[in-house]
C-alpha positions in Angstrom: 126.9 99.1 37.6 127.7 97.0 40.7 126.8 98.8 43.8 129.2 98.6 46.7 128.1 96.6 49.6 127.3 98.5 52.8 130.3 97.8 54.9 129.1 99.7 58.0 129.5 97.6 61.1 126.3 96.4 62.6 126.2 96.6 66.4 124.4 93.5 67.8 121.7 93.9 70.3 122.9 93.9 73.8 122.1 90.6 75.6 119.2 90.7 78.0 120.2 91.6 81.6 120.7 88.6 83.9 117.8 88.7 86.4 118.8 89.5 90.0 116.5 86.8 91.2 114.7 84.1 89.1 112.2 81.5 90.0 112.0 78.7 87.4 109.2 76.2 87.3 108.5 76.5 91.0 105.8 74.2 92.5 104.9 73.4 96.0 102.9 70.6 97.5 102.0 70.1 101.1 100.9 66.9 102.8 97.9 67.4 105.2 95.6 65.1 107.1 93.1 65.5 104.3 95.7 64.6 101.7 98.0 66.4 99.3 97.5 70.2 98.7 99.1 71.8 95.7 99.9 75.4 96.7 101.9 76.5 93.7 102.3 75.1 90.2 104.9 75.9 87.6 105.6 79.5 88.6 108.2 81.4 86.6 109.2 84.8 87.7 112.3 86.9 86.9 113.1 90.1 88.9 115.7 92.5 87.5 118.2 94.4 89.7 116.6 97.5 91.3 113.1 96.4 90.2 110.2 96.5 92.6 107.8 93.6 91.9 104.5 93.4 93.8 102.4 90.3 93.9 98.6 90.2 94.4 96.0 87.4 94.2 93.0 85.9 96.0 93.5 84.6 99.6 95.1 81.2 99.7 96.6 81.4 96.3 100.2 80.8 97.5 101.6 84.3 97.6 103.3 83.9 100.9 104.5 80.4 100.0 106.1 82.0 96.9 107.9 84.5 99.0 109.0 81.9 101.5 110.5 79.9 98.7 112.2 83.0 97.2 113.7 83.7 100.7 115.0 80.2 101.0 112.9 79.5 104.1 110.8 76.8 102.3 112.0 74.2 99.8 110.0 74.0 96.6 108.7 70.6 95.5 110.0 71.3 92.1 111.9 74.2 90.4 114.9 76.4 91.0 115.6 79.7 92.7 118.5 81.6 91.3 120.3 84.8 92.4 122.6 86.3 89.7 122.1 83.2 87.7 123.4 80.8 90.4 121.5 78.6 92.8 120.3 80.8 95.7 121.0 78.2 98.4 120.2 78.7 102.0 119.0 82.0 103.6 121.7 84.5 104.0 122.5 88.2 104.1 121.9 88.7 100.4 118.1 88.2 101.0 116.4 90.1 103.9 112.8 89.4 104.9 110.2 91.6 106.4 107.1 89.8 107.7 103.5 90.9 108.5 104.2 90.3 112.2 107.1 92.3 113.4 109.0 89.5 115.1 111.1 91.8 117.2 112.9 90.6 120.3 110.8 92.0 123.2 113.8 92.2 125.6 115.9 94.3 123.2 115.7 98.0 122.4 114.9 99.3 118.9 118.6 99.8 118.3 119.5 96.4 119.5 116.9 94.8 117.3 118.2 96.6 114.3 121.8 95.6 115.2 121.0 91.9 115.5 121.9 90.8 112.0 125.2 92.7 112.2 126.1 91.0 115.4 125.4 87.6 113.9 127.5 88.5 110.8 130.5 89.4 113.1 130.6 93.1 112.1 132.8 95.1 114.4 131.2 97.4 117.0 132.1 100.7 115.4 130.7 99.7 112.1 127.6 98.3 113.7 126.9 101.6 115.5 127.4 103.6 112.3 125.0 101.4 110.3 122.4 101.3 113.1 122.5 105.1 113.4 122.0 105.4 109.6 118.9 103.3 109.8 117.5 105.0 112.8 117.8 108.3 110.9 116.4 106.9 107.7 113.3 105.5 109.3 112.7 108.4 111.7 113.5 106.4 114.8 116.3 108.3 116.3 114.4 109.3 119.4 113.2 105.8 119.9 116.6 104.0 119.8 116.4 103.0 123.5 112.6 102.1 123.4 111.5 98.5 123.8 108.9 97.0 121.3 106.2 97.1 124.0 106.7 100.9 124.2 106.3 101.4 120.4 103.2 101.6 118.2 102.6 99.0 115.5 103.9 101.4 112.9 107.0 102.1 114.8 107.6 98.4 115.4 107.4 97.8 111.7 109.8 100.6 111.0 112.3 98.8 113.3 111.6 95.5 111.4 112.3 97.2 108.1 115.4 98.9 109.4 116.7 95.5 110.7 116.2 94.1 107.2 118.0 97.0 105.5 120.9 97.4 107.9 122.7 94.3 106.6 122.6 95.9 103.1 120.9 93.1 101.3 120.9 92.7 97.6 117.2 91.6 97.6 114.4 92.6 100.0 111.4 90.3 100.4 108.3 91.7 102.1 105.4 89.6 103.0 102.3 91.8 103.5 104.4 94.0 105.8 101.5 96.5 106.5 98.7 93.9 106.8 98.6 94.2 110.6 98.5 98.0 110.7 95.6 100.4 110.9 94.7 102.2 107.7 96.3 105.5 108.6 99.6 104.0 109.6 99.6 101.7 106.6 99.2 104.8 104.3 102.2 106.5 106.0 104.4 103.5 105.6 103.4 102.9 102.0 104.6 106.4 101.3 107.8 105.8 103.3 108.6 102.6 101.3 107.9 104.5 98.1 110.4 107.2 99.2 113.0 104.5 100.2 112.7 102.7 96.9 113.3 105.9 94.9 116.2 106.8 97.2 117.9 103.4 97.5 116.9 101.4 94.4 116.5 98.1 96.2 115.5 94.9 94.4 112.2 94.0 96.0 109.6 91.3 96.0 106.5 92.6 97.8 103.5 90.4 98.7 100.2 92.2 99.3 96.4 91.7 99.3 95.9 95.4 98.3 95.6 96.1 94.6 96.0 99.8 95.3 99.2 99.2 97.3 100.6 96.9 94.5 100.0 99.6 91.8 101.3 102.4 94.0 104.6 100.7 94.8 105.4 98.4 91.9 107.4 98.6 88.7 105.6 95.5 87.8 102.4 93.9 89.3 102.2 90.1 89.2 98.7 88.6 89.5 98.3 85.1 90.7 95.5 82.7 90.1 93.5 80.9 92.7 95.0 77.7 94.2 96.9 76.0 92.8 98.7 79.3 92.4 100.3 80.2 89.1 101.4 83.4 87.5 98.3 84.6 85.6 99.4 88.0 84.4 102.2 90.6 84.7 101.5 94.3 84.3 104.4 96.7 83.9 104.1 100.2 85.3 106.4 102.9 83.9 108.7 104.5 86.4 107.8 107.9 85.0 104.1 107.3 85.6 102.4 110.6 86.5 101.6 109.5 90.1 105.1 108.5 91.0 106.4 110.4 94.0 103.0 111.6 95.1 101.2 110.9 98.3 98.9 107.9 97.9 95.7 109.9 98.1 96.9 112.1 95.3 98.0 109.1 93.2 94.6 107.5 93.8 92.9 110.5 92.2 94.9 110.2 89.0 93.0 108.7 86.0 95.8 106.5 84.8 96.4 105.1 88.3 92.7 104.2 88.5 92.7 102.6 85.1 95.6 100.3 86.0 94.0 99.6 89.4 90.7 98.6 87.8 92.3 96.4 85.3 94.3 94.5 87.9 91.3 94.2 90.2 89.3 92.6 87.5 92.0 90.0 87.0 92.0 89.3 90.7 88.2 89.4 91.0 87.8 86.9 88.1 89.8 84.4 90.2 87.8 85.0 93.3 84.4 84.5 91.7 85.1 81.8 89.1 83.8 78.3 89.8 
């Protein structure tokens, strides 16, 4: 007897999602008085929409150079930077940057600093005020709207810098060791604030840090870079439903799974620091 063929339709696998940002074959060389320095070599990195990617590695491995290239602030020697599959081009409102140093305008108030990008973009006054007020509330800065940077603590200044980056409603947020200049207590508070914001707002983030603990606490994926010339050594995915998600960092640090991931990533970084 001839069996009838199975005529049930087969649903093909969905195509992979187009990365929100992609770095393809990115290398960077600098000319110095001592000759050519290769900072990055053949780096490939794809970041999906609403993904929080953290980058760690030994000092001098090119982490910040990678971020500057992703932001469009530095040209790669080779390679391409794509946003939604198209060349990213010059810096613009799609990509906002938060630096380690707050870079606030000293003669402008917190509200005026936050408003700056909106003024440049030509947003009308009423809309600017609405957005600035939203950011002041989101970052707990409402009572400091008229304060100047010199009147604010380091943590408050960095809150203003983050609000200034977010107020333009970027599609991608790039953060270069944003808590590196802060004391340990303030850093912990802002780590928890950024964790809250990412759960609330679902930003696409590339976050550079020296801290393995910070990378694990914040990231959906941790990228480990090799020593110079920097390359992508490893990528470690962290489930969004990990048991420590949403906890204060001290509680997260007491969780066994958190510490296992942290130890694994630290060993990857450490092996780059100590190798000949």
